[in-house]
DRENDO-1510 file (C-alpha; in Angstrom, 1 decimal, always signed):
<recs>
REC; n; res; u; v; w
REC; 1; MET; -6.5; -20.4; +15.6 .
REC; 2; HIS; -7.4; -18.0; +12.9 .
REC; 3; PRO; -5.2; -18.3; +9.8 .
REC; 4; VAL; -4.0; -14.7; +10.3 .
REC; 5; ASP; -2.4; -15.7; +13.6 .
REC; 6; GLN; -0.9; -19.0; +12.4 .
REC; 7; THR; +2.9; -19.4; +11.9 .
REC; 8; LEU; +4.4; -21.3; +9.0 .
REC; 9; PRO; +7.6; -23.3; +8.7 .
REC; 10; PRO; +10.7; -21.2; +8.4 .
REC; 11; PHE; +11.2; -21.9; +4.7 .
REC; 12; LYS; +7.7; -20.9; +3.8 .
REC; 13; LEU; +7.9; -17.8; +6.0 .
REC; 14; VAL; +11.1; -16.6; +4.2 .
REC; 15; THR; +10.0; -17.4; +0.6 .
REC; 16; SER; +6.5; -16.0; +1.1 .
REC; 17; GLY; +8.0; -12.9; +2.8 .
REC; 18; LEU; +10.3; -12.5; -0.2 .
REC; 19; GLN; +7.3; -12.4; -2.4 .
REC; 20; HIS; +5.9; -9.4; -0.5 .
REC; 21; VAL; +9.3; -7.7; -0.6 .
REC; 22; ALA; +9.5; -8.2; -4.4 .
REC; 23; ALA; +6.0; -6.9; -4.8 .
REC; 24; MET; +6.6; -3.7; -2.9 .
REC; 25; TYR; +10.3; -3.0; -3.4 .
REC; 26; ALA; +9.9; -0.7; -6.4 .
REC; 27; GLY; +7.1; +1.2; -4.6 .
REC; 28; VAL; +9.4; +1.8; -1.5 .
REC; 29; VAL; +12.4; +3.0; -3.4 .
REC; 30; ALA; +10.6; +5.1; -6.0 .
REC; 31; PRO; +9.7; +8.1; -3.8 .
REC; 32; PRO; +13.2; +8.7; -2.5 .
REC; 33; MET; +14.5; +8.0; -6.0 .
REC; 34; ILE; +12.3; +10.8; -7.3 .
REC; 35; LEU; +12.8; +13.2; -4.4 .
REC; 36; GLY; +16.6; +12.9; -4.1 .
REC; 37; PRO; +17.5; +14.5; -7.4 .
REC; 38; ALA; +14.6; +16.9; -7.1 .
REC; 39; VAL; +16.1; +18.5; -3.9 .
REC; 40; GLY; +19.7; +18.4; -5.2 .
REC; 41; LEU; +21.1; +15.1; -3.7 .
REC; 42; SER; +23.9; +13.3; -5.4 .
REC; 43; ALA; +23.6; +9.7; -6.6 .
REC; 44; ALA; +25.3; +8.3; -3.5 .
REC; 45; GLU; +23.0; +10.4; -1.2 .
REC; 46; THR; +19.9; +9.3; -3.1 .
REC; 47; ALA; +21.0; +5.7; -2.7 .
REC; 48; PHE; +21.4; +6.3; +1.1 .
REC; 49; LEU; +17.9; +7.7; +1.1 .
REC; 50; MET; +16.6; +4.6; -0.6 .
REC; 51; GLY; +18.2; +2.3; +1.9 .
REC; 52; ALA; +16.8; +4.4; +4.7 .
REC; 53; SER; +13.3; +4.0; +3.2 .
REC; 54; LEU; +13.7; +0.3; +3.1 .
REC; 55; PHE; +14.8; +0.3; +6.8 .
REC; 56; THR; +11.9; +2.4; +8.0 .
REC; 57; ALA; +9.3; +0.5; +5.8 .
REC; 58; GLY; +10.5; -2.7; +7.6 .
REC; 59; LEU; +10.1; -1.1; +11.0 .
REC; 60; ALA; +6.6; +0.2; +10.2 .
REC; 61; THR; +5.6; -3.2; +8.8 .
REC; 62; LEU; +6.7; -4.9; +12.1 .
REC; 63; LEU; +4.7; -2.3; +14.0 .
REC; 64; GLN; +1.6; -3.3; +12.0 .
REC; 65; THR; +2.0; -7.1; +12.1 .
REC; 66; ILE; +3.4; -7.8; +15.5 .
REC; 67; GLY; +2.5; -4.5; +17.3 .
REC; 68; PHE; +2.5; -3.7; +21.0 .
REC; 69; TRP; +0.0; -2.2; +23.4 .
REC; 70; LYS; -2.7; -0.6; +21.1 .
REC; 71; VAL; -0.4; -0.1; +18.2 .
REC; 72; GLY; -0.7; -2.3; +15.1 .
REC; 73; ALA; -3.6; -3.8; +13.1 .
REC; 74; ARG; -2.1; -7.3; +13.6 .
REC; 75; LEU; -3.1; -8.2; +10.1 .
REC; 76; PRO; -0.8; -9.1; +7.1 .
REC; 77; PHE; -0.5; -5.4; +6.4 .
REC; 78; VAL; +2.5; -4.0; +4.6 .
REC; 79; ASN; +3.7; -0.4; +5.2 .
REC; 80; GLY; +6.0; +1.7; +3.2 .
REC; 81; VAL; +6.8; +5.2; +1.9 .
REC; 82; SER; +3.6; +6.9; +0.7 .
REC; 83; PHE; +3.5; +8.3; -2.8 .
REC; 84; ALA; +1.0; +11.0; -1.7 .
REC; 85; GLY; +3.8; +13.0; -0.1 .
REC; 86; VAL; +6.2; +13.1; -3.1 .
REC; 87; THR; +4.8; +16.2; -4.8 .
REC; 88; PRO; +4.3; +18.3; -1.6 .
REC; 89; MET; +7.8; +17.3; -0.4 .
REC; 90; ILE; +9.4; +18.3; -3.7 .
REC; 91; ALA; +7.6; +21.7; -3.5 .
REC; 92; VAL; +8.9; +22.1; +0.1 .
REC; 93; GLY; +12.4; +21.1; -0.9 .
REC; 94; LYS; +12.5; +23.6; -3.8 .
REC; 95; ALA; +11.2; +26.4; -1.5 .
REC; 96; HIS; +14.0; +25.9; +1.0 .
REC; 97; GLY; +17.0; +25.1; -1.1 .
REC; 98; ALA; +19.2; +22.0; -1.2 .
REC; 99; GLU; +20.8; +22.5; +2.2 .
REC; 100; ASP; +17.6; +22.8; +4.3 .
REC; 101; ALA; +15.2; +20.8; +2.1 .
REC; 102; LEU; +15.4; +17.5; +3.9 .
REC; 103; PRO; +15.6; +18.9; +7.5 .
REC; 104; VAL; +12.5; +20.9; +6.8 .
REC; 105; ILE; +10.7; +17.9; +5.3 .
REC; 106; PHE; +11.7; +15.7; +8.2 .
REC; 107; GLY; +10.5; +18.2; +10.7 .
REC; 108; ALA; +7.1; +18.4; +9.0 .
REC; 109; VAL; +6.8; +14.6; +8.7 .
REC; 110; ILE; +7.5; +14.3; +12.5 .
REC; 111; VAL; +4.7; +16.7; +13.3 .
REC; 112; ALA; +2.3; +15.1; +10.8 .
REC; 113; GLY; +3.0; +11.7; +12.3 .
REC; 114; LEU; +2.3; +12.9; +15.9 .
REC; 115; LEU; -0.9; +14.6; +14.8 .
REC; 116; GLY; -2.0; +11.5; +13.1 .
REC; 117; PHE; -1.3; +9.4; +16.2 .
REC; 118; ALA; -3.5; +11.7; +18.2 .
REC; 119; LEU; -6.3; +11.5; +15.7 .
REC; 120; ALA; -6.1; +7.7; +15.3 .
REC; 121; PRO; -8.9; +6.9; +17.8 .
REC; 122; TYR; -11.3; +9.2; +16.0 .
REC; 123; PHE; -10.6; +7.7; +12.6 .
REC; 124; GLY; -11.2; +4.2; +14.1 .
REC; 125; ARG; -14.7; +5.2; +14.9 .
REC; 126; LEU; -15.5; +5.8; +11.3 .
REC; 127; VAL; -15.7; +2.0; +10.6 .
REC; 128; ARG; -19.5; +2.1; +10.9 .
REC; 129; PHE; -19.6; +4.4; +7.9 .
REC; 130; PHE; -17.9; +1.7; +5.7 .
REC; 131; PRO; -20.6; -0.8; +4.9 .
REC; 132; PRO; -20.1; -3.2; +1.9 .
REC; 133; VAL; -21.4; -0.7; -0.6 .
REC; 134; VAL; -18.6; +1.7; +0.5 .
REC; 135; THR; -15.8; -0.9; +1.1 .
REC; 136; GLY; -16.6; -2.7; -2.2 .
REC; 137; THR; -16.4; +0.6; -4.1 .
REC; 138; VAL; -13.1; +1.6; -2.4 .
REC; 139; ILE; -11.5; -1.9; -2.8 .
REC; 140; THR; -12.4; -1.8; -6.5 .
REC; 141; LEU; -10.9; +1.7; -6.8 .
REC; 142; ILE; -7.7; +0.6; -5.1 .
REC; 143; GLY; -7.2; -2.2; -7.6 .
REC; 144; VAL; -8.1; -0.1; -10.6 .
REC; 145; SER; -6.0; +2.8; -9.4 .
REC; 146; LEU; -2.9; +0.6; -9.1 .
REC; 147; LEU; -3.2; -0.9; -12.6 .
REC; 148; PRO; -1.7; +2.2; -14.3 .
REC; 149; VAL; +1.4; +1.6; -12.0 .
REC; 150; ALA; +1.7; -1.9; -13.4 .
REC; 151; PHE; +1.3; -0.6; -17.0 .
REC; 152; ASN; +4.0; +2.0; -16.4 .
REC; 153; TRP; +6.4; -0.6; -15.0 .
REC; 154; ALA; +5.6; -2.9; -18.0 .
REC; 155; GLN; +6.7; -0.1; -20.3 .
REC; 156; GLY; +10.0; +0.4; -18.4 .
REC; 157; GLY; +9.0; +2.8; -15.6 .
REC; 158; ASN; +10.8; +5.9; -16.9 .
REC; 159; PRO; +8.8; +7.8; -19.6 .
REC; 160; GLU; +12.0; +9.8; -20.5 .
REC; 161; ALA; +14.0; +6.6; -21.3 .
REC; 162; ALA; +14.7; +5.8; -24.9 .
REC; 163; ASP; +13.2; +2.3; -24.7 .
REC; 164; TYR; +10.1; +3.3; -22.7 .
REC; 165; GLY; +7.2; +1.4; -24.2 .
REC; 166; SER; +9.4; -0.6; -26.5 .
REC; 167; LEU; +8.2; -4.0; -27.8 .
REC; 168; ARG; +11.0; -5.6; -25.8 .
REC; 169; ASN; +9.8; -4.2; -22.5 .
REC; 170; ILE; +6.2; -5.1; -23.2 .
REC; 171; ALA; +7.1; -8.5; -24.4 .
REC; 172; LEU; +9.0; -9.2; -21.2 .
REC; 173; ALA; +6.0; -8.0; -19.1 .
REC; 174; ALA; +3.6; -10.2; -21.1 .
REC; 175; LEU; +5.9; -13.2; -20.7 .
REC; 176; THR; +6.1; -12.7; -17.0 .
REC; 177; LEU; +2.4; -12.5; -16.8 .
REC; 178; ALA; +2.0; -15.7; -18.8 .
REC; 179; ILE; +4.5; -17.5; -16.6 .
REC; 180; VAL; +2.7; -16.5; -13.4 .
REC; 181; LEU; -0.7; -17.6; -14.8 .
REC; 182; LEU; +0.8; -20.9; -16.1 .
REC; 183; LEU; +2.5; -21.6; -12.7 .
REC; 184; ARG; -0.8; -20.8; -10.9 .
REC; 185; ARG; -2.6; -23.3; -13.2 .
REC; 186; LEU; -0.1; -26.1; -13.1 .
REC; 187; LEU; +1.5; -26.0; -9.7 .
REC; 188; ARG; -0.1; -27.2; -6.5 .
REC; 189; GLY; +0.3; -26.5; -2.8 .
REC; 190; PHE; +3.1; -24.2; -1.6 .
REC; 191; LEU; +4.7; -23.8; -5.0 .
REC; 192; GLN; +1.4; -22.5; -6.3 .
REC; 193; GLN; +1.3; -19.9; -3.5 .
REC; 194; ILE; +4.8; -18.6; -4.4 .
REC; 195; ALA; +4.0; -18.4; -8.1 .
REC; 196; ILE; +4.5; -14.7; -8.1 .
REC; 197; LEU; +8.0; -15.1; -6.7 .
REC; 198; LEU; +8.8; -17.9; -9.2 .
REC; 199; GLY; +7.5; -15.7; -12.0 .
REC; 200; LEU; +9.7; -12.8; -11.0 .
REC; 201; ILE; +12.7; -15.0; -10.9 .
REC; 202; ALA; +11.9; -16.5; -14.3 .
REC; 203; GLY; +11.3; -13.1; -15.8 .
REC; 204; THR; +14.6; -11.8; -14.5 .
REC; 205; LEU; +16.5; -14.8; -15.8 .
REC; 206; VAL; +14.9; -14.2; -19.3 .
REC; 207; ALA; +15.9; -10.5; -19.1 .
REC; 208; ILE; +19.6; -11.2; -18.4 .
REC; 209; PRO; +20.7; -12.2; -21.9 .
REC; 210; PHE; +19.0; -9.1; -23.3 .
REC; 211; GLY; +21.0; -6.8; -21.0 .
REC; 212; MET; +17.9; -5.6; -19.1 .
REC; 213; THR; +19.4; -6.2; -15.6 .
REC; 214; ASP; +22.0; -4.0; -14.0 .
REC; 215; PHE; +24.6; -6.0; -12.1 .
REC; 216; GLY; +26.8; -2.9; -11.6 .
REC; 217; ALA; +24.8; -1.8; -8.6 .
REC; 218; ILE; +25.9; -5.0; -6.7 .
REC; 219; GLY; +29.6; -4.2; -7.1 .
REC; 220; ASP; +29.1; -0.5; -6.1 .
REC; 221; ALA; +27.0; -1.3; -3.0 .
REC; 222; ALA; +28.6; -1.6; +0.4 .
REC; 223; PRO; +28.0; -4.8; +2.4 .
REC; 224; ILE; +26.9; -2.9; +5.5 .
REC; 225; GLY; +25.4; +0.5; +5.9 .
REC; 226; PHE; +23.3; +1.8; +8.8 .
REC; 227; PRO; +21.0; +4.7; +8.2 .
REC; 228; THR; +22.7; +7.2; +10.5 .
REC; 229; PRO; +20.1; +9.2; +12.5 .
REC; 230; PHE; +19.5; +12.7; +11.1 .
REC; 231; HIS; +22.1; +12.1; +8.5 .
REC; 232; PHE; +21.1; +15.2; +6.6 .
REC; 233; GLY; +20.8; +17.5; +9.7 .
REC; 234; ALA; +18.5; +18.1; +12.6 .
REC; 235; PRO; +14.9; +18.6; +11.7 .
REC; 236; GLN; +13.6; +22.1; +11.1 .
REC; 237; PHE; +10.0; +23.1; +11.6 .
REC; 238; ASP; +8.4; +25.3; +9.0 .
REC; 239; LEU; +4.6; +26.1; +9.4 .
REC; 240; ALA; +3.8; +25.9; +5.6 .
REC; 241; ALA; +5.6; +22.6; +5.3 .
REC; 242; ILE; +3.9; +21.2; +8.4 .
REC; 243; VAL; +0.4; +22.1; +7.1 .
REC; 244; SER; +1.2; +20.5; +3.7 .
REC; 245; LEU; +2.5; +17.2; +5.2 .
REC; 246; CYS; -0.4; +17.1; +7.8 .
REC; 247; ILE; -2.8; +17.1; +4.8 .
REC; 248; VAL; -0.7; +14.3; +3.3 .
REC; 249; MET; -1.0; +12.4; +6.6 .
REC; 250; LEU; -4.8; +12.7; +6.6 .
REC; 251; VAL; -4.9; +11.3; +3.0 .
REC; 252; CYS; -2.6; +8.4; +4.1 .
REC; 253; MET; -4.9; +7.6; +7.0 .
REC; 254; THR; -8.0; +7.6; +4.8 .
REC; 255; GLU; -6.3; +5.3; +2.3 .
REC; 256; SER; -5.0; +3.0; +5.1 .
REC; 257; THR; -8.5; +2.8; +6.6 .
REC; 258; ALA; -9.9; +1.7; +3.3 .
REC; 259; ASP; -7.0; -0.8; +2.8 .
REC; 260; MET; -7.5; -2.3; +6.3 .
REC; 261; LEU; -11.2; -2.8; +5.5 .
REC; 262; ALA; -10.3; -4.4; +2.2 .
REC; 263; LEU; -7.6; -6.7; +3.8 .
REC; 264; GLY; -10.0; -7.6; +6.7 .
REC; 265; ARG; -12.5; -9.0; +4.2 .
REC; 266; ILE; -9.9; -10.8; +2.1 .
REC; 267; VAL; -8.5; -12.6; +5.2 .
REC; 268; ASP; -12.0; -13.2; +6.6 .
REC; 269; ARG; -11.3; -11.1; +9.7 .
REC; 270; PRO; -13.3; -7.9; +9.2 .
REC; 271; ALA; -11.5; -4.9; +10.5 .
REC; 272; ASP; -13.4; -3.5; +13.4 .
REC; 273; GLU; -12.9; -0.1; +15.2 .
REC; 274; ARG; -10.1; -1.4; +17.4 .
REC; 275; THR; -8.2; -2.9; +14.4 .
REC; 276; ILE; -8.4; +0.3; +12.4 .
REC; 277; GLU; -7.4; +2.4; +15.4 .
REC; 278; GLY; -4.4; +0.1; +16.0 .
REC; 279; GLY; -3.4; +0.1; +12.4 .
REC; 280; LEU; -3.6; +3.9; +12.1 .
REC; 281; ARG; -1.5; +4.2; +15.3 .
REC; 282; ALA; +1.2; +2.0; +13.7 .
REC; 283; ASP; +1.0; +4.1; +10.4 .
REC; 284; THR; +1.4; +7.4; +12.2 .
REC; 285; LEU; +3.9; +6.2; +14.8 .
REC; 286; GLY; +6.0; +4.7; +12.0 .
REC; 287; THR; +5.7; +8.1; +10.2 .
REC; 288; ALA; +6.8; +10.0; +13.3 .
REC; 289; LEU; +9.8; +7.8; +13.8 .
REC; 290; SER; +10.9; +7.5; +10.2 .
REC; 291; PRO; +12.7; +10.9; +10.0 .
REC; 292; LEU; +15.0; +9.8; +12.8 .
REC; 293; PHE; +16.4; +7.3; +10.3 .
REC; 294; ASN; +15.9; +9.6; +7.3 .
REC; 295; GLY; +12.6; +8.1; +6.2 .
REC; 296; PHE; +9.3; +9.6; +5.2 .
REC; 297; ALA; +5.5; +9.2; +5.8 .
REC; 298; CYS; +4.4; +5.6; +5.9 .
REC; 299; SER; +1.1; +4.2; +4.7 .
REC; 300; ALA; -0.4; +0.9; +3.5 .
REC; 301; PHE; +0.8; -0.8; +0.3 .
REC; 302; ALA; -2.3; -1.9; -1.5 .
REC; 303; GLN; -0.3; -4.1; -4.0 .
REC; 304; ASN; +0.5; -6.5; -1.2 .
REC; 305; ILE; -3.2; -6.9; -0.4 .
REC; 306; GLY; -3.5; -8.3; -3.9 .
REC; 307; LEU; -0.7; -10.7; -3.2 .
REC; 308; VAL; -2.6; -11.9; +0.0 .
REC; 309; ALA; -5.8; -12.3; -2.1 .
REC; 310; MET; -4.0; -14.3; -4.8 .
REC; 311; THR; -1.8; -16.6; -2.7 .
REC; 312; LYS; -4.3; -17.1; +0.1 .
REC; 313; VAL; -1.4; -17.0; +2.6 .
REC; 314; ARG; -3.0; -15.0; +5.4 .
REC; 315; SER; -0.5; -15.3; +8.2 .
REC; 316; ARG; +0.6; -11.9; +9.5 .
REC; 317; TYR; +3.9; -13.5; +10.5 .
REC; 318; VAL; +4.7; -13.9; +6.7 .
REC; 319; VAL; +4.4; -10.1; +6.4 .
REC; 320; ALA; +6.3; -9.6; +9.6 .
REC; 321; THR; +9.1; -11.7; +8.0 .
REC; 322; ALA; +8.9; -9.4; +5.0 .
REC; 323; GLY; +9.3; -6.5; +7.4 .
REC; 324; GLY; +12.4; -8.1; +8.9 .
REC; 325; ILE; +13.8; -8.6; +5.4 .
REC; 326; LEU; +13.3; -5.0; +4.6 .
REC; 327; VAL; +15.2; -4.0; +7.8 .
REC; 328; LEU; +18.1; -6.2; +6.7 .
REC; 329; LEU; +18.0; -4.7; +3.2 .
REC; 330; GLY; +18.2; -1.3; +4.7 .
REC; 331; LEU; +21.2; -2.4; +6.7 .
REC; 332; CYS; +22.9; -4.2; +3.8 .
REC; 333; PRO; +22.9; -2.1; +0.6 .
REC; 334; MET; +24.5; -5.0; -1.3 .
REC; 335; ALA; +21.5; -7.3; -0.5 .
REC; 336; ALA; +19.1; -4.5; -1.5 .
REC; 337; SER; +20.8; -4.2; -4.9 .
REC; 338; VAL; +20.2; -7.9; -5.5 .
REC; 339; ILE; +16.4; -7.4; -5.1 .
REC; 340; ALA; +16.8; -4.4; -7.4 .
REC; 341; LEU; +17.9; -6.7; -10.2 .
REC; 342; VAL; +14.3; -7.5; -11.0 .
REC; 343; PRO; +13.5; -5.3; -14.1 .
REC; 344; LEU; +10.5; -3.1; -13.9 .
REC; 345; PRO; +8.8; -4.8; -16.9 .
REC; 346; VAL; +8.9; -8.0; -15.0 .
REC; 347; LEU; +7.3; -6.3; -12.0 .
REC; 348; GLY; +4.7; -4.9; -14.3 .
REC; 349; GLY; +3.7; -8.2; -15.7 .
REC; 350; ALA; +3.3; -9.6; -12.2 .
REC; 351; GLY; +1.6; -6.4; -11.1 .
REC; 352; VAL; -1.3; -6.9; -13.5 .
REC; 353; VAL; -2.3; -10.0; -11.6 .
REC; 354; LEU; -1.6; -8.5; -8.2 .
REC; 355; PHE; -3.6; -5.3; -8.7 .
REC; 356; GLY; -6.3; -7.0; -10.7 .
REC; 357; SER; -6.9; -9.4; -7.7 .
REC; 358; VAL; -7.6; -6.4; -5.5 .
REC; 359; ALA; -10.2; -5.1; -8.0 .
REC; 360; ALA; -11.8; -8.5; -8.2 .
REC; 361; SER; -12.1; -8.7; -4.4 .
REC; 362; GLY; -13.9; -5.3; -4.5 .
REC; 363; ILE; -16.3; -6.5; -7.1 .
REC; 364; GLN; -17.0; -9.6; -5.1 .
REC; 365; THR; -17.7; -7.4; -2.0 .
REC; 366; LEU; -20.1; -5.3; -4.1 .
REC; 367; SER; -22.0; -8.4; -5.1 .
REC; 368; GLY; -23.3; -8.6; -1.5 .
REC; 369; ALA; -24.1; -4.9; -1.2 .
REC; 370; ALA; -27.8; -5.1; -2.4 .
REC; 371; LEU; -27.2; -2.8; -5.3 .
REC; 372; GLU; -30.8; -3.3; -6.5 .
REC; 373; LYS; -32.1; -1.5; -3.4 .
REC; 374; GLY; -32.2; +2.1; -2.5 .
REC; 375; GLY; -29.5; +4.3; -4.0 .
REC; 376; ASN; -26.7; +1.8; -3.6 .
REC; 377; ALA; -26.1; +1.5; -7.4 .
REC; 378; LEU; -25.9; +5.3; -7.7 .
REC; 379; ILE; -23.4; +5.4; -4.8 .
REC; 380; VAL; -21.1; +2.9; -6.6 .
REC; 381; ALA; -21.6; +4.6; -10.0 .
REC; 382; ALA; -20.8; +8.2; -8.8 .
REC; 383; SER; -18.0; +7.1; -6.5 .
REC; 384; VAL; -16.2; +5.0; -9.0 .
REC; 385; GLY; -16.6; +7.7; -11.6 .
REC; 386; VAL; -15.1; +10.4; -9.4 .
REC; 387; GLY; -12.4; +8.0; -8.3 .
REC; 388; LEU; -11.3; +7.3; -11.9 .
REC; 389; ILE; -10.9; +11.0; -12.8 .
REC; 390; PRO; -7.1; +11.2; -11.8 .
REC; 391; ILE; -6.5; +8.0; -13.9 .
REC; 392; ALA; -8.7; +8.8; -17.0 .
REC; 393; ALA; -8.0; +12.6; -17.0 .
REC; 394; PRO; -4.8; +13.4; -15.0 .
REC; 395; ALA; -5.0; +17.1; -15.8 .
REC; 396; PHE; -8.6; +17.4; -14.8 .
REC; 397; TYR; -7.8; +19.3; -11.6 .
REC; 398; ARG; -5.1; +21.5; -13.0 .
REC; 399; ALA; -6.9; +24.7; -12.2 .
REC; 400; PHE; -7.3; +23.9; -8.5 .
REC; 401; PRO; -4.9; +25.3; -5.8 .
REC; 402; ASP; -1.9; +23.1; -5.2 .
REC; 403; GLY; -3.1; +22.3; -1.6 .
REC; 404; PHE; -6.2; +20.6; -2.9 .
REC; 405; LEU; -4.2; +18.4; -5.4 .
REC; 406; VAL; -2.8; +16.3; -2.5 .
REC; 407; ILE; -6.4; +14.9; -2.1 .
REC; 408; LEU; -7.8; +15.3; -5.5 .
REC; 409; ASP; -5.0; +13.5; -7.3 .
REC; 410; SER; -5.7; +10.4; -5.3 .
REC; 411; GLY; -8.6; +8.6; -6.8 .
REC; 412; ILE; -8.8; +6.3; -3.8 .
REC; 413; SER; -9.2; +9.2; -1.4 .
REC; 414; THR; -11.8; +11.1; -3.5 .
REC; 415; GLY; -13.7; +7.9; -4.3 .
REC; 416; CYS; -13.7; +7.0; -0.6 .
REC; 417; VAL; -15.0; +10.4; +0.5 .
REC; 418; MET; -17.6; +10.4; -2.2 .
REC; 419; ALA; -18.8; +6.9; -1.3 .
REC; 420; ILE; -19.1; +7.8; +2.4 .
REC; 421; ALA; -20.9; +11.0; +1.8 .
REC; 422; LEU; -23.4; +9.4; -0.6 .
REC; 423; ASN; -24.0; +6.5; +1.7 .
REC; 424; LEU; -24.9; +9.0; +4.5 .
REC; 425; PHE; -27.1; +10.9; +2.1 .
REC; 426; PHE; -29.0; +7.9; +0.7 .
REC; 427; ASN; -29.1; +5.5; +3.6 .
REC; 428; HIS; -28.8; +7.5; +6.8 .
REC; 429; LEU; -30.0; +11.1; +6.6 .
REC; 430; GLY; -33.7; +11.6; +7.2 .
REC; 431; ARG; -34.2; +8.0; +8.5 .
REC; 432; LYS; -36.5; +8.3; +11.5 .
REC; 433; ASP; -36.3; +4.6; +12.6 .
REC; 434; SER; -32.6; +4.0; +13.1 .
REC; 435; SER; -33.3; +0.4; +14.1 .
REC; 436; ASP; -34.5; -0.4; +10.5 .
REC; 437; PRO; -31.4; -1.7; +8.8 .
REC; 438; SER; -30.7; -0.2; +5.4 .
REC; 439; PRO; -29.5; -2.3; +2.5 .
REC; 440; SER; -26.0; -0.9; +2.9 .
REC; 441; THR; -25.6; -1.6; +6.6 .
REC; 442; GLU; -26.8; -5.1; +7.0 .
REC; 443; ALA; -23.4; -6.6; +6.2 .
REC; 444; SER; -21.3; -3.8; +7.7 .
REC; 445; PRO; -18.0; -4.9; +9.2 .
REC; 446; SER; -19.2; -3.7; +12.6 .
REC; 447; ALA; -22.5; -5.4; +12.3 .
REC; 448; GLU; -21.5; -8.3; +14.6 .
REC; 449; PRO; -19.7; -8.0; +17.9 .
REC; 450; ASP; -16.0; -8.5; +17.7 .
REC; 451; SER; -16.0; -11.1; +20.4 .
REC; 452; ASP; -18.6; -13.2; +18.6 .
REC; 453; ARG; -16.8; -12.9; +15.3 .
REC; 454; LEU; -13.5; -14.0; +16.8 .
REC; 455; ALA; -15.1; -16.8; +18.7 .
REC; 456; GLY; -16.5; -18.1; +15.4 .
REC; 457; ALA; -13.0; -18.5; +13.9 .
REC; 458; GLY; -13.3; -22.3; +14.1 .
REC; 459; PRO; -14.7; -24.9; +11.8 .
REC; 460; ALA; -17.5; -22.6; +10.6 .
REC; 461; ARG; -15.1; -19.9; +9.6 .
REC; 462; GLN; -12.6; -22.3; +8.1 .
REC; 463; ALA; -15.3; -23.6; +5.9 .
REC; 464; GLY; -15.6; -20.2; +4.3 .
REC; 465; GLU; -11.9; -19.6; +3.9 .
REC; 466; GLY; -11.0; -18.3; +0.5 .
REC; 467; ARG; -14.5; -16.9; -0.1 .
REC; 468; LEU; -13.1; -13.5; -1.1 .
REC; 469; GLN; -9.9; -14.8; -2.6 .
</recs>
């Protein structure tokens, strides 16, 4: 049995699943935390929206890992609320006023999810355009693009806070990073695999005496709270909002495709056309269902790919357990507030390792992309350069129309599109003999039949486990 399909003992399932929840928690609650006040919600309504996001993220993750019919990548693939939709949703909310903001947003998200579900089979066929020179570039960009998130967390997460970037915050992040590295070096076996979780616990315990954890949220939270369907009103359908969120959905699908290819290589089960199609169906179906429970567009969480790469725990049932925990957190606000005790600087320290692991996996993939041949080195150079623009120069695209910013502000999306286009230009266009493999396609994920690949998931495959970790 391939490690992806293996189950673990209950204790390991729960603790490893908690690691995934801890790694993604801040990313799940941040979009509703930003959106709520922007559209005029009270603190209590914003908290309700955060719980709903946890609940829908859990449902989407279960769709990805367990799946049914042709839905689900059946990889250790975590789903949650996409950051790509935050800016467009704020714009939609301000245009329609506080009373109609969320119903209009939810209506647009439903349509975007259904459109994405219909387009999933066509996106799945794009896998042949993702050879190692493309996937390695995109994986590297995923890791590098996430590192600023970790640095922001390490400084405190809120640039307007008085202690943002303080020595205390940075010292706590550095201490957490040191603890994680030390635990990875000294521990063995299962304890080494949960070094991130242990580091988060240790960092939180250190933060308590300095008053950097907020226990008040636990006392204010209700023990049980179900995300009432259409709590903010029945969905409304506005054409401009629908177009905006459909663009967001396409961006999410592009990023999820790249993330599935990255994860497939990390777990040594390359994502083929069927896997990508199933994964995108889970993304888009989860998106279409989320507004029913007051949630938003769902997409892959790349930080959890770094966790898989670091821990080498590849079982999809671990991530399915994380999905179940997220559902429970959505149903139990008090339990969710316990997870929220982890200070952002602690998450930032651990995030440096998590996100750096993704970038390292991309670099390792590029090492097998024959960069010395053809234009492959130029493909990587130009794509990485374009993908880093939103990070290195955040205001670079300020003169472009707002509709373009949904794509241009995502370095992963722009870098991915650039890598695909340049790979076509250098390695496909004008080639008269299509049977002559180009340097970039010899090791393509789709180069070997899926049945042959899965049939080889025995001793030969196991001998190569961890090659990309």
